N, C-alpha and C positions, 0 to 999 in steps of 0.2 A: 256636088254637082257641079261644074263649072257652070261662071258668069260671061255670058260677054256682052258688048260693048255697054257706054257708058254707065256707070251708077250711079241715084240720084240723092242728089241734098237738098234734104227738107232742113230751111235757115229757116226760127225767128227771130224778131221783135218786140219787144215790150212795149214800144212806143210806133207810134204812125207818120214822127214829121223828118224831116232831111238833114238840118242845119247843124247836125252834131257830129261829132269824130267815129259814134260806137257806127249813123247810119251812113259816113260818106264811107266811113270803111266797107260796110257790108256792099257797098254800091261796086266800088272796087272790085270787090272778092267774086261776086257772083257775076259782073263784066269779062270778067276777066280769066272765068273757071275753062281748064284744056275741055272743051266742051267732048272731047274724044274720049274722055275719062270720066267726068263730074255732068252732071245735070242738074241744074240748081231748079227751086220750088221754093219758096218765104211765102212765108205766117205773118200778114203783120193785124192789130187788132179794130182799126179803122181804115176808113178810106185817111188821104193823107198827103202830102207831100210825095214819102217815100216810094207808096206806092205808085204815085203817079213816075216818078221816075226811073222806078223798074218796068212799070209796061212798056216805059219806052224804049227799053234798051229790050225788050224781049226776053223777061223775064217771068214769069209764070207766076202771080201771087194770090195767093187768099188770104181772105176778108173775116179774120172770127174773130169776136168781140172775147178779150180777155175777162174771168172772174177771177175773183181771190178765193183762196180759200181761209175765209171767214165765216162766222154765224148768219149774215146776212146775205152772205154768194155761193152758201154750201151747195146747195141743189142743184145749183147750175156749175158749180164747178165738176161736180161728182156725173153732171149728165155729159161734162167732157170729155171723161177719159175716155168712153166707147167711141166719142165722136172722132177723135183722135186715134184710137188707133183705124178703125174704119181710114178713115183718110190716110195711114202710113203703111195700109196692104192696098187699097186701094193706083197711090202712085207708085208704088212700090220701092216703099224708100228702103236705104241702102245702112245712111247715116244723117241722124241728128245733129246738129249746129246750133245754140243755144249763139247768140249774136252778143245779146247786153248779160251782164252778172246776174240782172234778177232773170228764175228760170222758170219758168210756166210748169208747175208742177202738176198739172194735171196733166201735160204732152210730153215730159217725165214716165209718171205710170204706165201711160201709154204707149213709151219706149220701151219701157222694161219688158211690161207685158210680150209687148211685138219682139223680145229678145235684140233689139237694136243698139250697139253703138251711140255713144250719145258727149260730143264733144263742150266742153263752155268756155265760152271768150269770158273773160276777167276785163276789163277795158277802164276799168273807174278805181283798181282799187281791192283789195278783198279784206276782209273787218270779221275776225269772230269767222274764215268761209267753211271749220269743219261743219260750222251748223248750218251751211248751205246746203241743201239736197242738191244744189247743180253740183258743186264743188264734190259733195259724197260722189253718187254714183256714176261720174265723166269718164272714163278712156282716156280722157286727158284734159288738163284745162289749160286753155291755152293765155299768156297774158303778152299785154302792149311793153311793157319796159319789167325792167330788175327792180325799179325799184317798185312801182305795184305788185311786184310777186315776193315782197317782202315775206309777207307770213308766210304766205303759202311753200316757200323756198325750207322756212323757220319749224313746218310743221309734217314729223317725219310720216304720218301714212299718209299729205299728200302732195307732197318734195317730187317722189318719184315720177308720179304723170305729172309734172308740172314743166311748162314750158314760153320760153318767151321767144315772142315772133313779135321784131318790132311794125309796125307801122309801116305803109312804103304811099310811093306814087307815083305814077303813070306818068315818067319823064317825059313825054316824046309830047305832052298835055303843054309843055314846059318849051319847046325847039320856039314856038312862033317869038316875035318880039310883040308883039301886041299888047296895045296898055287899054286903061281910059282914062287919061289924060283930058283926052279933049272932050270925053262925054259928060265930066263935071267942073270941065273950065277950068282946068289946074296954071296948063298956059305951061310958064317954066317955071313955079313957084316951086319950093321947098316941097312932097310931101310922105307924111309919117302916117304906117298904116294900122289898123288890127282889122283883125277878122276872128269872127267867135260867137260865141252865143254872147249875148248880152244881160251877165249874171255874174251875181254877186263875185264869187270866187275869178271870175275873171281880171280883176283889180278895174276896171273902166275908170273909175273914179281916181284912185292912183295914175290916172296915163293926164287926164283930163287935170287936173292941179298939178302934173310935171310940166303942165304944155305952156302956162308963162314964164316962166324961167325958158324955154326953147324960143318962144315970142322975143323974148327984150334981146338976142342975138337973131332972129330967124324973123323980122317981124313981116313978112309978106309968108310963113311956112303954111300950111293946110294941115289937119288931123281928121281921116277921115277913116269910119268907123263901118264893117262893110260886115253885116248881121245883126239876127234880130233875137226878142226875147221866145222864151218858149210860151205855147198858145195857151194864155191866162195868166202870161205873169208877167207884168210890164211893168212893175213897179218899178224898177233896178233900173229898166232904160228911161224910165218916168225921171228920176232920181239925177240920169245922166245928163240928162238934156237938162235939165233944170240947174243943175252945176253946171252947165258951158254958159250958160245964161247968168248965173250971179258973179262967172270970173269974169266976166268982160268980156271971153274967146268968141262966145256962139259966130260971129261972121266967119270964122277959123274953121269950125267942125264942120263936118258932113257927115249925114248916119245917113248910109245908103241902103238900107235894109239887108236882107237877104240876099242871097247872087248866089249863083253857080256858075259865073265863069271866074273863080280864086285865079288861074293862073293870069292872066289879065289883070285882075285883081293885084297882084304882087308885083308886076311888072311896074304899075303904076309908083308905089313906094319907092320912095328914095330910103328911108329904114321902115324898117320893121317891129313894131313892139308887141311884146307879151306880159304884161304887167303880173299875170295869174299869182293865185295865193295858192295852187294846187295844181297836178296837171299830173296827169300818168302819165303819159308820154306828152302828148304835144307836137302833132304830125301836123300843124299852121308852119313848124317851124320847118317840116324838112319842104314843104309846099315854098316859103321865104326862099331857101339855098337855093331850092331847083329850079327859081327865077331867074334867082343871082343880086338876091338884093339878102345888103346887111342885119342882122339881127341884134334887138338889144331883149333880151328876156329873163324872168325870175329861176334864181338859182334851187327851185322847191322840182322835188319827186320822179319822171324818168331827162324832164330838160336838158340834166348835165350828162346821161347818156348818147345823148346825140351833140352835143356842142361840147366839145370834150378837152378843148384848148381856148386861148383869147384868139388865136389864129380863126377861129370859125366865128365867135361873134363875142358879145360885151352880157355876162351874167353876171345883175341886182341881185336883192335882195326884196321880197316882194315888199310892199307897201312902203318903198321908201322914195319920196318923189324925186328927191335934191340925185340922187344916183340914177336914174331912168333920165331926168331929164338931162345930167351930164353923158350917160350912153349916148345917148339919140343925137346934142349936139356935137361930141368926138366926131359921128360920121357927117353929120352934115357942113362942118366946119374944116374937114379933112377929107377930098374925093380921093385921095392916093388912096387910105385907109380904106376908107369904103368900098373902093374898086379892088382890094386885094384880099379883103375878110370875105367878098360876093363872090369872086373867081375860087376861094379855099371852099367854101361854103355850098359849091355847086358841085365842086368836084368829089366835096364828100358825102351829099347829097345821093351822085348817080352813083358811088364806090357800093355805101351800105345801102340805101332806101329805094331803091328802084325796085315796083310792081315786079314783075319779072323773076328778080331774087325771090322774093316773100312769096310769092304762088305756088312756083316751085318748094320751098319746105312747106307750104300748107298742105299742098296737094300729094307730099311724101308723106307729112302726117298720116292725111287721108289713110293711101295705102296701108302705112302701118296696121293702123286701129280697125281695119275691114279683115286686115289679114291673121289680128291677133298677135298681134307680136305685146312681146309684152311691155310692160309702162316705164320701165326702166331704163328702156332704151331715149328718155325725153331728155333733153339739153335746156341749157340756158343760151340765151345770144349774147 
């Protein structure tokens, strides 16, 4: 029997915070769906910033506590399967999309019982993916970089159904020239910026330790850190603040916390620095590029797939404080070089990482899965 009208897609996230790339990418997807083709419904495990932001853009959210398949929670887990099965049928779900790498096994079991197709989004790299129930059951596995998909493409069972779709940004959000210099009182000072979670793998301590060398040549420079620690994991942020004090640079460092106005912050920075130790993709880099901000970033993960040449920015080795400081110096000391890289980065972001193009690919993938087309149609970016 033919289906008329938009089909409902159930997305689930295994956390309810909104300050990571997985959550912001989910917000981009559900905000940009062609509602004539697909309608979103999102399941989150608890109240939080992500459900609030989803509600603000009129995306329906269901809060349902996550139970794990272990001895302590097994009965709660088993009760979840019929609960999800009823939800899938009551909401007339056509497709289930797991937005995070950790699969909710009870929902997968319900989807299997309902004979619904499932898409697994792998955003943080796949480790032993054949042992992951989401990857085994999925009709398609979507990754955000070829680097993150390395083990998937190497597996003859999973490779045919794996496709790389790079994360993208809403380019329209970067058309304004609004910035946050007045808010923080930066005036005409050089501003180096970081945006992201304050967690060890992001290398913020490396950036702080590199900054005294920046101040030797640019004594008025500021370092602005936009982001926060995950809930209940503040030890690393405390260490970062303590390190700034130990280095005697606390007057030049601003921690501004979690913010939703990232485009304006990217336009505030003279240089964007991402000294991360691991990064499956690096969406903040294309955000900086879209804002016309030159980038210094680590040569890890999916970042070289974004910054494919020196005309697009500077790649350094992780944990190399001297190389990071030199990269920042290069742009602060040479406005012509900074302007050239900023302009090339903006063109690159527009041509390769616009949200409209990514959404077209994703929704075409949904059509393929719902039509039962073979997984061999999947392709890498």
